[in-house]
N, CA, C and O atoms as a Tinker XYZ file with bonds, in Angstrom:
   368  protein
     1  N      0.839000   -1.183000    0.000000    73     2
     2  CA     0.000000    0.000000    0.000000    64     1     3
     3  C      0.884000    1.247000    0.000000    63     2     4     5
     4  O      1.895000    1.309000    0.699000    81     3
     5  N      0.488000    2.223000   -0.786000    73     3     6
     6  CA     1.153000    3.513000   -0.789000    64     5     7
     7  C      0.205000    4.559000   -0.241000    63     6     8     9
     8  O     -0.993000    4.546000   -0.523000    81     7
     9  N      0.753000    5.453000    0.536000    73     7    10
    10  CA    -0.016000    6.535000    1.139000    64     9    11
    11  C      0.582000    7.838000    0.647000    63    10    12    13
    12  O      1.759000    8.115000    0.879000    81    11
    13  N     -0.213000    8.623000   -0.022000    73    11    14
    14  CA     0.244000    9.905000   -0.544000    64    13    15
    15  C     -0.280000   10.996000    0.390000    63    14    16    17
    16  O     -1.488000   11.119000    0.596000    81    15
    17  N      0.626000   11.776000    0.944000    73    15    18
    18  CA     0.263000   12.811000    1.909000    64    17    19
    19  C      0.568000   14.197000    1.355000    63    18    20    21
    20  O      1.647000   14.452000    0.821000    81    19
    21  N     -0.403000   15.076000    1.494000    73    19    22
    22  CA    -0.244000   16.467000    1.073000    64    21    23
    23  C     -0.583000   17.328000    2.277000    63    22    24    25
    24  O     -1.712000   17.318000    2.767000    81    23
    25  N      0.400000   18.065000    2.743000    73    23    26
    26  CA     0.227000   18.917000    3.914000    64    25    27
    27  C      0.199000   20.371000    3.463000    63    26    28    29
    28  O      1.032000   20.802000    2.666000    81    27
    29  N     -0.770000   21.120000    3.983000    73    27    30
    30  CA    -0.884000   22.543000    3.670000    64    29    31
    31  C     -0.876000   23.334000    4.972000    63    30    32    33
    32  O     -1.699000   23.103000    5.858000    81    31
    33  N      0.050000   24.255000    5.074000    73    31    34
    34  CA     0.049000   25.215000    6.186000    64    33    35
    35  C     -0.212000   26.585000    5.568000    63    34    36    37
    36  O      0.575000   27.091000    4.768000    81    35
    37  N     -1.341000   27.168000    5.964000    73    35    38
    38  CA    -1.720000   28.456000    5.398000    64    37    39
    39  C     -1.700000   29.528000    6.477000    63    38    40    41
    40  O     -1.878000   29.237000    7.660000    81    39
    41  N     -1.481000   30.771000    6.059000    73    39    42
    42  CA    -1.278000   31.862000    7.002000    64    41    43
    43  C     -2.520000   32.724000    7.205000    63    42    44    45
    44  O     -2.683000   33.334000    8.261000    81    43
    45  N     -3.381000   32.779000    6.223000    73    43    46
    46  CA    -4.553000   33.636000    6.316000    64    45    47
    47  C     -5.780000   32.793000    6.594000    63    46    48    49
    48  O     -6.181000   31.979000    5.761000    81    47
    49  N     -6.379000   32.982000    7.756000    73    47    50
    50  CA    -7.541000   32.200000    8.140000    64    49    51
    51  C     -8.716000   32.459000    7.196000    63    50    52    53
    52  O     -9.595000   31.609000    7.052000    81    51
    53  N     -8.733000   33.612000    6.561000    73    51    54
    54  CA    -9.792000   33.930000    5.599000    64    53    55
    55  C     -9.786000   32.986000    4.402000    63    54    56    57
    56  O    -10.788000   32.879000    3.694000    81    55
    57  N     -8.680000   32.309000    4.171000    73    55    58
    58  CA    -8.556000   31.411000    3.021000    64    57    59
    59  C     -9.279000   30.082000    3.247000    63    58    60    61
    60  O     -9.533000   29.356000    2.286000    81    59
    61  N     -9.611000   29.754000    4.478000    73    59    62
    62  CA   -10.164000   28.433000    4.777000    64    61    63
    63  C    -11.438000   28.101000    3.990000    63    62    64    65
    64  O    -11.542000   26.983000    3.487000    81    63
    65  N    -12.410000   29.007000    3.857000    73    63    66
    66  CA   -13.598000   28.644000    3.061000    64    65    67
    67  C    -13.258000   28.274000    1.613000    63    66    68    69
    68  O    -13.860000   27.358000    1.053000    81    67
    69  N    -12.303000   28.976000    1.009000    73    67    70
    70  CA   -11.897000   28.658000   -0.364000    64    69    71
    71  C    -11.202000   27.303000   -0.429000    63    70    72    73
    72  O    -11.413000   26.536000   -1.369000    81    71
    73  N    -10.379000   27.012000    0.564000    73    71    74
    74  CA    -9.685000   25.713000    0.619000    64    73    75
    75  C    -10.717000   24.593000    0.747000    63    74    76    77
    76  O    -10.642000   23.589000    0.039000    81    75
    77  N    -11.670000   24.770000    1.647000    73    75    78
    78  CA   -12.706000   23.748000    1.848000    64    77    79
    79  C    -13.530000   23.536000    0.582000    63    78    80    81
    80  O    -13.838000   22.397000    0.231000    81    79
    81  N    -13.891000   24.613000   -0.106000    73    79    82
    82  CA   -14.657000   24.503000   -1.352000    64    81    83
    83  C    -13.877000   23.709000   -2.398000    63    82    84    85
    84  O    -14.427000   22.833000   -3.066000    81    83
    85  N    -12.599000   24.023000   -2.531000    73    83    86
    86  CA   -11.761000   23.316000   -3.501000    64    85    87
    87  C    -11.685000   21.828000   -3.169000    63    86    88    89
    88  O    -11.874000   20.986000   -4.047000    81    87
    89  N    -11.411000   21.502000   -1.916000    73    87    90
    90  CA   -11.273000   20.101000   -1.517000    64    89    91
    91  C    -12.589000   19.343000   -1.676000    63    90    92    93
    92  O    -12.592000   18.185000   -2.093000    81    91
    93  N    -13.698000   19.989000   -1.349000    73    91    94
    94  CA   -15.007000   19.348000   -1.489000    64    93    95
    95  C    -15.291000   19.064000   -2.965000    63    94    96    97
    96  O    -15.789000   17.993000   -3.309000    81    95
    97  N    -14.976000   20.020000   -3.828000    73    95    98
    98  CA   -15.195000   19.852000   -5.268000    64    97    99
    99  C    -14.402000   18.658000   -5.796000    63    98   100   101
   100  O    -14.916000   17.875000   -6.595000    81    99
   101  N    -13.168000   18.520000   -5.357000    73    99   102
   102  CA   -12.316000   17.407000   -5.792000    64   101   103
   103  C    -12.847000   16.074000   -5.259000    63   102   104   105
   104  O    -13.004000   15.118000   -6.018000    81   103
   105  N    -13.122000   16.014000   -3.961000    73   103   106
   106  CA   -13.475000   14.733000   -3.333000    64   105   107
   107  C    -14.869000   14.241000   -3.697000    63   106   108   109
   108  O    -15.159000   13.058000   -3.525000    81   107
   109  N    -15.740000   15.115000   -4.195000    73   107   110
   110  CA   -17.094000   14.683000   -4.546000    64   109   111
   111  C    -17.217000   14.169000   -5.974000    63   110   112   113
   112  O    -18.294000   13.730000   -6.376000    81   111
   113  N    -16.144000   14.214000   -6.743000    73   111   114
   114  CA   -16.196000   13.706000   -8.114000    64   113   115
   115  C    -16.271000   12.180000   -8.097000    63   114   116   117
   116  O    -15.470000   11.513000   -7.442000    81   115
   117  N    -17.231000   11.652000   -8.816000    73   115   118
   118  CA   -17.476000   10.209000   -8.818000    64   117   119
   119  C    -16.290000    9.374000   -9.221000    63   118   120   121
   120  O    -16.004000    8.356000   -8.591000    81   119
   121  N    -15.579000    9.794000  -10.284000    73   119   122
   122  CA   -14.439000    8.988000  -10.732000    64   121   123
   123  C    -13.328000    8.982000   -9.689000    63   122   124   125
   124  O    -12.634000    7.977000   -9.538000    81   123
   125  N    -13.151000   10.069000   -8.978000    73   123   126
   126  CA   -12.142000   10.125000   -7.915000    64   125   127
   127  C    -12.569000    9.257000   -6.736000    63   126   128   129
   128  O    -11.738000    8.567000   -6.146000    81   127
   129  N    -13.849000    9.282000   -6.387000    73   127   130
   130  CA   -14.344000    8.454000   -5.283000    64   129   131
   131  C    -14.181000    6.968000   -5.588000    63   130   132   133
   132  O    -13.930000    6.173000   -4.682000    81   131
   133  N    -14.319000    6.594000   -6.843000    73   131   134
   134  CA   -14.166000    5.179000   -7.219000    64   133   135
   135  C    -12.714000    4.722000   -7.166000    63   134   136   137
   136  O    -12.445000    3.550000   -6.906000    81   135
   137  N    -11.778000    5.632000   -7.411000    73   135   138
   138  CA   -10.364000    5.261000   -7.502000    64   137   139
   139  C     -9.553000    5.518000   -6.238000    63   138   140   141
   140  O     -8.469000    4.957000   -6.074000    81   139
   141  N    -10.068000    6.363000   -5.339000    73   139   142
   142  CA    -9.265000    6.807000   -4.194000    64   141   143
   143  C    -10.042000    6.782000   -2.891000    63   142   144   145
   144  O    -11.239000    7.068000   -2.858000    81   143
   145  N     -9.346000    6.437000   -1.819000    73   143   146
   146  CA    -9.820000    6.716000   -0.465000    64   145   147
   147  C     -9.131000    8.017000   -0.065000    63   146   148   149
   148  O     -7.909000    8.127000   -0.165000    81   147
   149  N     -9.896000    8.989000    0.381000    73   147   150
   150  CA    -9.345000   10.302000    0.706000    64   149   151
   151  C     -9.765000   10.696000    2.115000    63   150   152   153
   152  O    -10.942000   10.642000    2.471000    81   151
   153  N     -8.772000   11.095000    2.906000    73   151   154
   154  CA    -9.036000   11.629000    4.244000    64   153   155
   155  C     -8.496000   13.046000    4.290000    63   154   156   157
   156  O     -7.398000   13.323000    3.806000    81   155
   157  N     -9.279000   13.940000    4.879000    73   155   158
   158  CA    -8.842000   15.319000    5.056000    64   157   159
   159  C     -8.880000   15.601000    6.547000    63   158   160   161
   160  O     -9.929000   15.519000    7.186000    81   159
   161  N     -7.723000   15.933000    7.084000    73   159   162
   162  CA    -7.560000   16.085000    8.531000    64   161   163
   163  C     -7.015000   17.463000    8.871000    63   162   164   165
   164  O     -6.365000   18.112000    8.051000    81   163
   165  N     -7.292000   17.896000   10.090000    73   163   166
   166  CA    -6.751000   19.152000   10.594000    64   165   167
   167  C     -5.912000   18.813000   11.826000    63   166   168   169
   168  O     -6.297000   17.986000   12.653000    81   167
   169  N     -4.766000   19.466000   11.926000    73   167   170
   170  CA    -3.893000   19.229000   13.082000    64   169   171
   171  C     -4.541000   19.809000   14.337000    63   170   172   173
   172  O     -5.012000   20.946000   14.332000    81   171
   173  N     -4.560000   19.031000   15.396000    73   171   174
   174  CA    -5.087000   19.506000   16.675000    64   173   175
   175  C     -4.253000   20.673000   17.185000    63   174   176   177
   176  O     -3.023000   20.628000   17.162000    81   175
   177  N     -4.916000   21.689000   17.634000    73   175   178
   178  CA    -4.329000   22.893000   18.229000    64   177   179
   179  C     -3.563000   23.772000   17.249000    63   178   180   181
   180  O     -3.054000   24.822000   17.641000    81   179
   181  N     -3.470000   23.377000   16.009000    73   179   182
   182  CA    -2.850000   24.225000   14.990000    64   181   183
   183  C     -3.859000   24.272000   13.844000    63   182   184   185
   184  O     -3.788000   23.486000   12.899000    81   183
   185  N     -4.791000   25.205000   13.948000    73   183   186
   186  CA    -5.964000   25.179000   13.093000    64   185   187
   187  C     -5.729000   25.678000   11.684000    63   186   188   189
   188  O     -6.672000   25.783000   10.900000    81   187
   189  N     -4.494000   25.987000   11.351000    73   187   190
   190  CA    -4.232000   26.467000   10.008000    64   189   191
   191  C     -3.320000   25.500000    9.259000    63   190   192   193
   192  O     -2.523000   25.900000    8.411000    81   191
   193  N     -3.456000   24.216000    9.594000    73   191   194
   194  CA    -2.723000   23.174000    8.872000    64   193   195
   195  C     -3.677000   22.031000    8.549000    63   194   196   197
   196  O     -4.402000   21.538000    9.413000    81   195
   197  N     -3.658000   21.629000    7.296000    73   195   198
   198  CA    -4.543000   20.571000    6.811000    64   197   199
   199  C     -3.686000   19.483000    6.176000    63   198   200   201
   200  O     -2.681000   19.767000    5.524000    81   199
   201  N     -4.097000   18.234000    6.377000    73   199   202
   202  CA    -3.414000   17.091000    5.773000    64   201   203
   203  C     -4.420000   16.339000    4.910000    63   202   204   205
   204  O     -5.509000   15.991000    5.367000    81   203
   205  N     -4.049000   16.095000    3.672000    73   203   206
   206  CA    -4.870000   15.308000    2.765000    64   205   207
   207  C     -4.140000   13.998000    2.533000    63   206   208   209
   208  O     -2.991000   13.986000    2.093000    81   207
   209  N     -4.810000   12.898000    2.830000    73   207   210
   210  CA    -4.227000   11.565000    2.644000    64   209   211
   211  C     -4.956000   10.870000    1.502000    63   210   212   213
   212  O     -6.182000   10.755000    1.510000    81   211
   213  N     -4.191000   10.413000    0.528000    73   211   214
   214  CA    -4.739000    9.723000   -0.637000    64   213   215
   215  C     -4.229000    8.291000   -0.656000    63   214   216   217
   216  O     -3.026000    8.052000   -0.553000    81   215
   217  N     -5.149000    7.338000   -0.788000    73   215   218
   218  CA    -4.780000    5.937000   -0.931000    64   217   219
   219  C     -5.495000    5.409000   -2.171000    63   218   220   221
   220  O     -6.723000    5.451000   -2.252000    81   219
   221  N     -4.727000    4.917000   -3.128000    73   219   222
   222  CA    -5.308000    4.377000   -4.353000    64   221   223
   223  C     -6.027000    3.070000   -4.046000    63   222   224   225
   224  O     -5.511000    2.221000   -3.319000    81   223
   225  N     -7.215000    2.919000   -4.604000    73   223   226
   226  CA    -7.973000    1.678000   -4.444000    64   225   227
   227  C     -7.500000    0.610000   -5.430000    63   226   228   229
   228  O     -7.894000   -0.552000   -5.338000    81   227
   229  N     -6.652000    1.021000   -6.372000    73   227   230
   230  CA    -6.133000    0.099000   -7.386000    64   229   231
   231  C     -4.957000   -0.665000   -6.798000    63   230   232   233
   232  O     -4.034000   -0.066000   -6.247000    81   231
   233  N     -4.991000   -1.968000   -6.912000    73   231   234
   234  CA    -3.886000   -2.762000   -6.377000    64   233   235
   235  C     -2.637000   -2.550000   -7.214000    63   234   236   237
   236  O     -2.714000   -2.314000   -8.420000    81   235
   237  N     -1.494000   -2.636000   -6.565000    73   235   238
   238  CA    -0.223000   -2.476000   -7.254000    64   237   239
   239  C      0.045000   -1.057000   -7.712000    63   238   240   241
   240  O      0.697000   -0.846000   -8.734000    81   239
   241  N     -0.453000   -0.082000   -6.965000    73   239   242
   242  CA    -0.247000    1.313000   -7.362000    64   241   243
   243  C      1.233000    1.670000   -7.294000    63   242   244   245
   244  O      1.998000    1.090000   -6.523000    81   243
   245  N      1.617000    2.644000   -8.123000    73   243   246
   246  CA     3.013000    3.057000   -8.217000    64   245   247
   247  C      3.474000    3.725000   -6.923000    63   246   248   249
   248  O      2.665000    4.230000   -6.145000    81   247
   249  N      4.769000    3.715000   -6.713000    73   247   250
   250  CA     5.357000    4.341000   -5.527000    64   249   251
   251  C      5.830000    5.751000   -5.849000    63   250   252   253
   252  O      6.876000    6.197000   -5.377000    81   251
   253  N      5.045000    6.435000   -6.653000    73   251   254
   254  CA     5.363000    7.810000   -7.036000    64   253   255
   255  C      4.126000    8.675000   -6.825000    63   254   256   257
   256  O      3.029000    8.169000   -6.589000    81   255
   257  N      4.319000    9.965000   -6.913000    73   255   258
   258  CA     3.203000   10.899000   -6.760000    64   257   259
   259  C      2.234000   10.713000   -7.925000    63   258   260   261
   260  O      2.637000   10.555000   -9.078000    81   259
   261  N      0.954000   10.738000   -7.591000    73   259   262
   262  CA    -0.080000   10.526000   -8.602000    64   261   263
   263  C     -0.452000   11.842000   -9.287000    63   262   264   265
   264  O     -0.105000   12.928000   -8.821000    81   263
   265  N     -1.162000   11.714000  -10.398000    73   263   266
   266  CA    -1.675000   12.900000  -11.085000    64   265   267
   267  C     -2.635000   13.672000  -10.177000    63   266   268   269
   268  O     -2.612000   14.902000  -10.136000    81   267
   269  N     -3.475000   12.935000   -9.454000    73   267   270
   270  CA    -4.392000   13.591000   -8.521000    64   269   271
   271  C     -3.613000   14.324000   -7.436000    63   270   272   273
   272  O     -3.940000   15.462000   -7.099000    81   271
   273  N     -2.594000   13.685000   -6.891000    73   271   274
   274  CA    -1.775000   14.315000   -5.861000    64   273   275
   275  C     -1.115000   15.588000   -6.358000    63   274   276   277
   276  O     -1.091000   16.601000   -5.660000    81   275
   277  N     -0.573000   15.528000   -7.586000    73   275   278
   278  CA     0.032000   16.727000   -8.179000    64   277   279
   279  C     -0.996000   17.838000   -8.332000    63   278   280   281
   280  O     -0.720000   18.993000   -8.010000    81   279
   281  N     -2.178000   17.491000   -8.824000    73   279   282
   282  CA    -3.234000   18.483000   -9.018000    64   281   283
   283  C     -3.599000   19.171000   -7.708000    63   282   284   285
   284  O     -3.675000   20.398000   -7.641000    81   283
   285  N     -3.822000   18.376000   -6.674000    73   283   286
   286  CA    -4.198000   18.928000   -5.366000    64   285   287
   287  C     -3.064000   19.781000   -4.807000    63   286   288   289
   288  O     -3.295000   20.910000   -4.374000    81   287
   289  N     -1.851000   19.257000   -4.811000    73   287   290
   290  CA    -0.706000   19.981000   -4.244000    64   289   291
   291  C     -0.463000   21.303000   -4.969000    63   290   292   293
   292  O     -0.274000   22.339000   -4.330000    81   291
   293  N     -0.469000   21.270000   -6.289000    73   291   294
   294  CA    -0.217000   22.494000   -7.060000    64   293   295
   295  C     -1.325000   23.516000   -6.846000    63   294   296   297
   296  O     -1.055000   24.713000   -6.760000    81   295
   297  N     -2.556000   23.060000   -6.759000    73   295   298
   298  CA    -3.684000   23.977000   -6.551000    64   297   299
   299  C     -3.646000   24.627000   -5.174000    63   298   300   301
   300  O     -4.076000   25.770000   -5.016000    81   299
   301  N     -3.139000   23.913000   -4.183000    73   299   302
   302  CA    -3.108000   24.447000   -2.820000    64   301   303
   303  C     -1.940000   25.399000   -2.575000    63   302   304   305
   304  O     -1.948000   26.136000   -1.588000    81   303
   305  N     -0.943000   25.399000   -3.446000    73   303   306
   306  CA     0.236000   26.254000   -3.242000    64   305   307
   307  C     -0.111000   27.733000   -3.179000    63   306   308   309
   308  O      0.611000   28.511000   -2.556000    81   307
   309  N     -1.196000   28.127000   -3.809000    73   307   310
   310  CA    -1.576000   29.542000   -3.763000    64   309   311
   311  C     -2.057000   29.954000   -2.370000    63   310   312   313
   312  O     -2.151000   31.147000   -2.083000    81   311
   313  N     -2.362000   28.989000   -1.503000    73   311   314
   314  CA    -2.849000   29.281000   -0.151000    64   313   315
   315  C     -1.741000   29.296000    0.898000    63   314   316   317
   316  O     -1.898000   29.904000    1.956000    81   315
   317  N     -0.620000   28.629000    0.611000    73   315   318
   318  CA     0.443000   28.569000    1.614000    64   317   319
   319  C      1.506000   27.549000    1.258000    63   318   320   321
   320  O      1.733000   27.256000    0.084000    81   319
   321  N      2.154000   27.013000    2.277000    73   319   322
   322  CA     3.248000   26.066000    2.112000    64   321   323
   323  C      2.694000   24.651000    1.974000    63   322   324   325
   324  O      1.903000   24.200000    2.803000    81   323
   325  N      3.116000   23.960000    0.925000    73   323   326
   326  CA     2.639000   22.606000    0.647000    64   325   327
   327  C      3.816000   21.638000    0.673000    63   326   328   329
   328  O      4.870000   21.903000    0.094000    81   327
   329  N      3.619000   20.516000    1.352000    73   327   330
   330  CA     4.584000   19.415000    1.335000    64   329   331
   331  C      3.840000   18.200000    0.786000    63   330   332   333
   332  O      2.757000   17.858000    1.261000    81   331
   333  N      4.423000   17.562000   -0.203000    73   331   334
   334  CA     3.768000   16.450000   -0.901000    64   333   335
   335  C      4.728000   15.265000   -0.924000    63   334   336   337
   336  O      5.792000   15.336000   -1.539000    81   335
   337  N      4.353000   14.179000   -0.257000    73   335   338
   338  CA     5.208000   12.995000   -0.150000    64   337   339
   339  C      4.413000   11.723000   -0.381000    63   338   340   341
   340  O      3.190000   11.700000   -0.244000    81   339
   341  N      5.130000   10.667000   -0.733000    73   339   342
   342  CA     4.543000    9.334000   -0.864000    64   341   343
   343  C      5.224000    8.421000    0.145000    63   342   344   345
   344  O      6.451000    8.393000    0.243000    81   343
   345  N      4.431000    7.687000    0.882000    73   343   346
   346  CA     4.923000    6.730000    1.860000    64   345   347
   347  C      4.535000    5.336000    1.406000    63   346   348   349
   348  O      3.450000    5.136000    0.859000    81   347
   349  N      5.412000    4.377000    1.627000    73   347   350
   350  CA     5.139000    2.985000    1.282000    64   349   351
   351  C      5.146000    2.139000    2.551000    63   350   352   353
   352  O      5.840000    2.431000    3.525000    81   351
   353  N      4.349000    1.087000    2.493000    73   351   354
   354  CA     4.252000    0.177000    3.623000    64   353   355
   355  C      5.593000   -0.537000    3.821000    63   354   356   357
   356  O      6.211000   -0.989000    2.857000    81   355
   357  N      6.031000   -0.633000    5.066000    73   355   358
   358  CA     7.273000   -1.302000    5.396000    64   357   359
   359  C      6.994000   -2.791000    5.548000    63   358   360   361
   360  O      6.204000   -3.197000    6.400000    81   359
   361  N      7.641000   -3.600000    4.724000    73   359   362
   362  CA     7.473000   -5.038000    4.804000    64   361   363
   363  C      8.260000   -5.577000    5.994000    63   362   364   365
   364  O      9.470000   -5.370000    6.090000    81   363
   365  N      7.582000   -6.257000    6.887000    73   363   366
   366  CA     8.227000   -6.826000    8.078000    64   365   367
   367  C      8.257000   -8.345000    7.995000    63   366   368
   368  O      8.761000   -9.003000    8.906000    81   367
């Protein structure tokens, strides 16, 4: 399993409604819902940081950033600092 994480730290609290609208628009698309599990989280006690976690529902997904991940990360850069990484499951 690969976990794609996109972290956004934004400075202007006024931007939050626009960020939420953008994320809702992306996550409500049927084709995206069929292909991805998406979690959107907020850091406790730091209310201006959001984490988007993407997990592909397709088995054998690549260990690289996805097109969806790039789209989300690039779109969020106008709001603040974005960190975009891919994590892979550690085989034990």
